[in-house]
VEXTI-852921 format. One record per atom (N, C-alpha, C): residue in one letter; z, x, y. Coordinates in steps of 0.1 Angstrom, whole numbers, plus 5000, padded with zeros to 4 digits. Example, Ala and Ser with C-alpha at 12.3 -4.5 7.8 and 13.67 -1.06 7.14 Angstrom:
// VEXTI-852921
A507851324943/A507851234955/A507851324967/S507151284978/S507151374989/S507951295000/
***
This chain:
// VEXTI-852921
M500050084988/M500050005000/M500050095013/D499150065021/D498950145033/D499550065045/F500650125050/F501350065062/F501050145075/S500050225075/S499750325086/S499550255099/A499150125099/A498950055111/A500250025118/H501350035110/H502650005115/H503450125119/R502850245119/R503450365122/R503650385137/Q504950425140/Q505250455154/Q506050585155/Q506450625167/Q507150745168/Q508150735180/L509250815179/L510250825189/L510450975192/I510551015204/I510851155207/I512351175209/I512851265201/I514251295201/I514351445203/A515051495213/A515151635216/A513751705215/D512751655221/D511451705222/D510751705208/R511251635198/R510551635185/R510251485182/K509151465175/K508651335171/K509251285158/L509951175159/L510451115147/L509550995143/S508851015132/S507950905127/S508650795120/Y508150675122/Y508750565114/Y507850445113/L508050365103/L507250245101/L508150125107/D507450025112/D508049905117/D507249785112/V507749725101/V506949625094/V507749495093/G507149385096/G507749255094/G508549205106/T509149085104/T510049025114/T511248965107/G512348945115/G513548885109/G514648985110/P515748955103/P516949045103/P516449195100/V517049285106/V516549425105/V517149505093/L516349575086/L516749665075/L516249805079/L517249895079/L516950035082/L516950115069/F515850175065/F515750245053/F515850395054/G516450455044/G516550605044/G516050655031/H515050745032/H514350795019/H515050915014/S514650965002/S515151074996/S514651205002/Y515351315000/Y514951455003/Y513651474995/L512651545001/L511451584995/L510451464993/W510851344998/W509951234997/W509651185012/D509051065013/D508851015027/D508850865026/S508450795036/S508550645037/S507750575025/A506750645019/A506050585009/A506850544997/M507950614995/M508850574983/M509450434984/W509350384996/W509850244999/W508750144999/A507450184996/A506350084997/A506549954990/P507049954977/P507149824970/P508249734977/Q509249804982/Q510349724989/Q509849665002/I509149745010/I508549705022/I507649585020/A506749595010/A505849485007/A506549355003/A507649364996/A508449244992/A509249195003/L509949275010/L511049235019/L510449205033/S509349255037/S508849245051/S508449095054/A508349015043/A507948875045/A509148805052/H510348855050/H511548785055/H512448875065/Y512149005065/Y512949095072/Y512049195080/R512649255090/R511949355098/R512449495092/C511449565086/C511749685079/C511449805088/I512549885091/I512350005099/I512550125090/V511550205088/V511550315078/V511250445084/P512250515090/P512050645095/P511850755085/E511150865089/E510950975080/E511851095084/L512551155075/L513351275078/L512551375085/W513251455093/W512551575100/W511951665089/G510651705092/G509951785083/G509351715071/H509551585070/H509051505059/H508051405065/G507051365057/G506051265061/G505351315074/Q505351235084/Q504751275097/Q505751305108/S506951325104/S507951365115/S507851515117/D508251555130/D508251695133/D509351775127/L509451895130/L510451985125/L511851945130/L512851985124/L514251955127/L514552005142/P515051915150/P515351955164/P516652045164/D516852105175/D518052195176/D519352125175/N519351995178/N520651925178/N520851855164/G520151905154/G520251855140/G520951965131/K522251955130/K523052055123/K523651995110/T524051865111/T524751805099/T524151665097/L524651605086/L524151465084/L524751365094/L525851405101/L526351325112/L525351325123/D524651435126/D523651445136/D522451355132/I522051355119/I520951275115/I521251125117/A522551085114/A522950955117/A522850915132/D523151015140/D523050995155/D521550965158/H520651045152/H519251025155/H518750885151/M519250835140/M518850705135/M519450595144/L520650615149/L521250525159/L520450525172/A519950645175/A519050655187/A517750575185/L517250575173/L516050495170/L516350345172/M517550295166/M517850155168/M518050125182/D518750215190/D518950185204/D517550175212/D516650265208/D515350265215/D514550135212/L514850075200/L514149945196/L514949825201/D516049845208/D516949735212/D517449655201/I517749725190/I518249655178/I519749675178/T520549565179/T521949565180/T522649585166/D522149495157/D522749495143/D521749495133/F522049555121/F521049585111/F521749615098/S521049615087/S521549665074/S520949795071/V521649875063/V521150005059/V520850005044/I519750055040/I519350065026/I518950215024/G519750295018/G519450435016/G519450485002/L518550574999/L518550634986/L518750784987/S519650834979/S520050984979/S520551014993/V519851115000/V520351155013/V520251035023/G519350945021/G519250825030/G520550745030/A521250745018/A522550675017/A523650765023/M523450895022/M524550985027/M524550965042/W523450975049/W523450965064/W523750815067/G523350725058/G523550585060/G525050555061/A525850615052/A527350595052/A527950645065/E527350765069/E527850825081/E527550735093/L526450665093/L526050575104/L526950455104/V527350405093/V528250295092/V529650335098/L530050455095/L531350505101/L531250525116/K530150565121/K529950575135/K529850445143/A529150345137/A528950225144/A529250105134/P530450085130/P530749985120/P530449845124/A530549815137/A530249675142/A528849645141/R527949745140/R526549715141/R525849705127/V526449765117/V525849755104/V526449645096/K525549555091/K526049425085/K526249445070/T525349525063/T525449545049/T524949695046/L525449745035/L525049885031/L524649885017/V523449935014/V522949955000/V522750104998/M523450154987/M523350294984/M522750314970/L521550374969/L520950394956/L520950534953/D521250564940/D521150704935/D521650814944/S522950794948/S523550874959/S524950914955/F525550994964/F526951024963/F527451074976/I528451014982/I528851054996/I530051154996/G530451194984/G531451294983/G530851434984/F531751544982/F531251674982/F530151694971/E529251784973/E528351824962/E529151914952/P529151874939/P529851954929/P529452104930/E530452194928/E530252334931/E529052394922/V528952344910/V527952394900/V526552364905/T526352234909/T525052194914/T524752254928/R525752264936/R525552324949/R525052474948/A525652544939/A525252684937/A523852694931/K523452594922/K522152594917/K521052564928/Y521352464936/Y520452424946/Y520352534957/D521452594960/D521452704970/D520452814965/G520552844952/G519652944946/G518152904948/M517952784945/M516552734947/M516052744961/L516952704971/L516552714985/L516352864989/D517152954983/D516953094986/D515553144981/M515053094970/M513753124964/M512653064973/I512852944978/I511852874987/I511752955000/T512953005005/T512953075018/T512153205016/A512353275005/A511753405003/A510153385001/A509753274994/A508353254991/A507653185003/K508453135012/K507853055023/K506952935018/A507352895006/A506652784999/A507552744987/I507152634980/I507852604967/I507052654956/P507452764949/P506652824939/P506452734927/A505352754920/A505052664908/A506152654898/P506852774894/P507952754884/P509052674890/L509252674903/L510352594909/L509952444909/I508752424911/I508252284911/I508452224897/S508252304887/S508452254873/S509952234870/A510852294877/A512252274876/A512752164884/I512152144896/I512552034905/I512151894901/S510851894897/S510251764894/S511051674885/P511451724873/P512151634864/P513451574869/L514051644880/L515251594885/L515151454892/F513851424895/F513651294902/F513151174894/F512951204881/F512251094873/F513051054860/A512750944855/A513250904842/A512850994831/N513450984820/N513251084809/N511751094804/N511050974803/N509750974798/N508650954809/A509051004821/A508150974833/A506751044831/A506751164825/A505451244824/A504451164815/H505051084806/H504150994798/H503950854804/D505050794809/D504950664814/D504350644828/T504650744837/T504150734851/T503550864855/P502550914848/P502051054850/P501451064865/E500850964870/E500350974884/E501450994894/L502550924892/L503650934901/L504251084901/V504351134889/V504851274887/V503851374893/A502651354890/A501551444895/A501451444910/G501651324916/G501551314930/G502751384937/F503851374932/F505051434937/F504951584936/E504451634925/E504351784923/E503251834932/H502251764935/H501151804944/H501751814958/S502551714962/S503151714975/S504051834977/L504851874967/L505651994968/L504852114970/A503752124962/A502852244962/A502152264976/T501952154983/T501152154995/T501952145008/I503352155007/I504152155019/I503752275028/S503452245041/S502952355050/S504052455052/A503552585054/A504552695056/A505452665068/E504952605078/E505752575090/E506952485088/K506752395077/K507852295074/K508952355065/I508652475059/I509552525049/I510952545055/S511052605067/S512352625073/S513152495075/T512552395079/T513152265080/T513652205067/I512752215057/I513052175043/I514352245038/V514352375040/V515552455036/V516852415044/K516652405057/K517852365065/K518452235061/L517552135059/L517952005054/L518652015041/G518052095032/G518652105018/G520052155019/R520252265028/R521652315029/R522552215036/M522052135045/M522752035052/M523251925041/I522351885032/I522651785022/I523651835012/F523451955007/F524252004996/F525552065001/G525652085014/G526852135021/G527552025029/R527151905026/R527751785034/R529251775032/R529851705042/R531251685042/R531651575031/D532851565028/D533351465018/D533651335025/T532651245026/T532751115032/T533551025024/M533751055011/M534650975003/M536050955009/E536451055016/E537751055023/E537850935033/C536650885037/C536650775046/C536250645040/A536150645026/A535650525019/A536350395022/E537650405025/E538450275028/E537950215041/Q537250295050/Q536750235062/Q535450165060/L534850175048/L533550105045/L533949965040/T534149875050/T534649735046/T533649635046/L532349675049/L531249575049/L530749555035/P529949445033/P529349425019/P528549545015/C528749595003/C528149714999/C527649704984/L526349734983/L525749734969/L525449874966/I525849914954/I525650054949/I524750044936/M523650114936/M522750104924/M522450244919/A522450254906/A522350384900/A521350384888/G520350474889/G519450484877/G520150544866/V520050484854/V520850534843/V520350664837/E519150704841/E518550834837/E518450934849/D519150914859/D519150994871/D519851134868/K519051234870/K519651374867/K520151444880/A519751394891/A520251444904/A521551394908/R521851264905/R523051194909/R523451114897/S524651144891/S525051084879/S525550944881/V525550864871/V526050724872/V527550734875/L528250834869/L529650854872/L529950864887/E529150924894/E529350934909/E529250794915/S528350714910/S528350574916/S529550494912/Y530050524900/Y531350454896/Y532450494906/L532550624909/L533550674918/L533450614932/M532250594937/M532050534950/M532450384949/S532050324938/S532350174937/S533850154936/D534550244929/D536050234929/D536650254942/A536050344950/A536650384963/A536350274974/I535250204973/I534750114983/I535149974979/D536149914985/D536749784981/D535749674981/G535549604970/G534649484970/G533249524968/S532849644966/S531449684964/S530949634950/Q529649624950/Q529049574937/Q528249694931/L528349714918/L527649824912/L526649774902/V525449824903/V524349774894/V523749904887/H523549894874/H522850004867/H521349964867/I520450064870/I519050044870/I518450094857/P517950014848/P517550064835/P516250144836/A516150244827/A514950334825/A514550384839/A515450434847/A515150484860/A515850614863/G515150704869/G515650834874/G516050824888/H515850934896/H516350934910/H515450844919/I514150844917/I513350764926/I513050634919/S514150564918/S514150434911/S513350324919/T513250344932/T512450244939/T511050234935/L510450334929/L509050344925/L509050314909/E510050364902/E510050354888/E510450214883/Q511350144890/Q511750014887/Q511749924899/A510549914905/A510449844918/A510849694917/E510349624907/E510649484906/E512149454904/F512749534896/F514149514893/F514949534906/I514649644914/I515349674926/I515049574937/N513749524938/N513349424948/N514149294946/Q514349254933/Q515149134930/Q516549144934/H517149264931/H518649284934/H518749294950/L517849364956/L517949364971/L517749234977/A516849154972/A516549024978/A517848934976/D518448934964/D519548854961/D520748894970/F521049024971/F522149074979/F521949044994/L520749074999/L520549045013/L520648895016/A520048815008/A520148665010/A521548615010/K522348675001/K523848635001/K524548665014/H524148775020/H524948825032/H524248805045/H523048745045/H522348705057/H522348555058/
***
């Protein structure tokens, strides 16, 4: 699905933040995964834009957004940038639907502006510290990317399976091939931003310490075959966030929005209808 006609941009600290603005109605602010872009939400935009206004920004250095601005140091800064986008669009209140880092900055945004966010959906994410073992592994990968000024082929082979269900190479080969091609063709100028964002994500603060402040309706969804974020982490978030709803996504890895689009669309539609 091509939503290019709905693409707009906002200048923040002399850098262009690219975003989609599709549909009318109550506003949904989407946050995509690291190393992906707004296209990972295409099935959800197609389904939800009939009843909602879908705002889908692209992370710095991802999609058509510019490189990371100087005032982007932490995920709290990213949350500030997304609030600036809402302010620019004169949107007072909205819901946040984030996957992976999209949910990490989404939770930070809720903490910054609790009166403005009506509901929070967190897919395949974890707002606590990155476990030491995985942080060390990812830091090593980022060191390799920095040295190569690209994502080398052996690293692509290691990164790709982290994002998909177990049988993705057989069941959705075009999805896997498309992602691997996108990694192989990241421009050299974007590499520094990709690395900085990676260190920002994996060195994030422990937002679980503030979980009791997340008092809004919250839906947590976890792909049962996600290798980047375990189902256990979603259980931990669900236990810490009072009244939250936890849903397992069958036969899905990290990019569950594309692997199990219909399942997710139905749960999003039901949750949003209940609270709007």
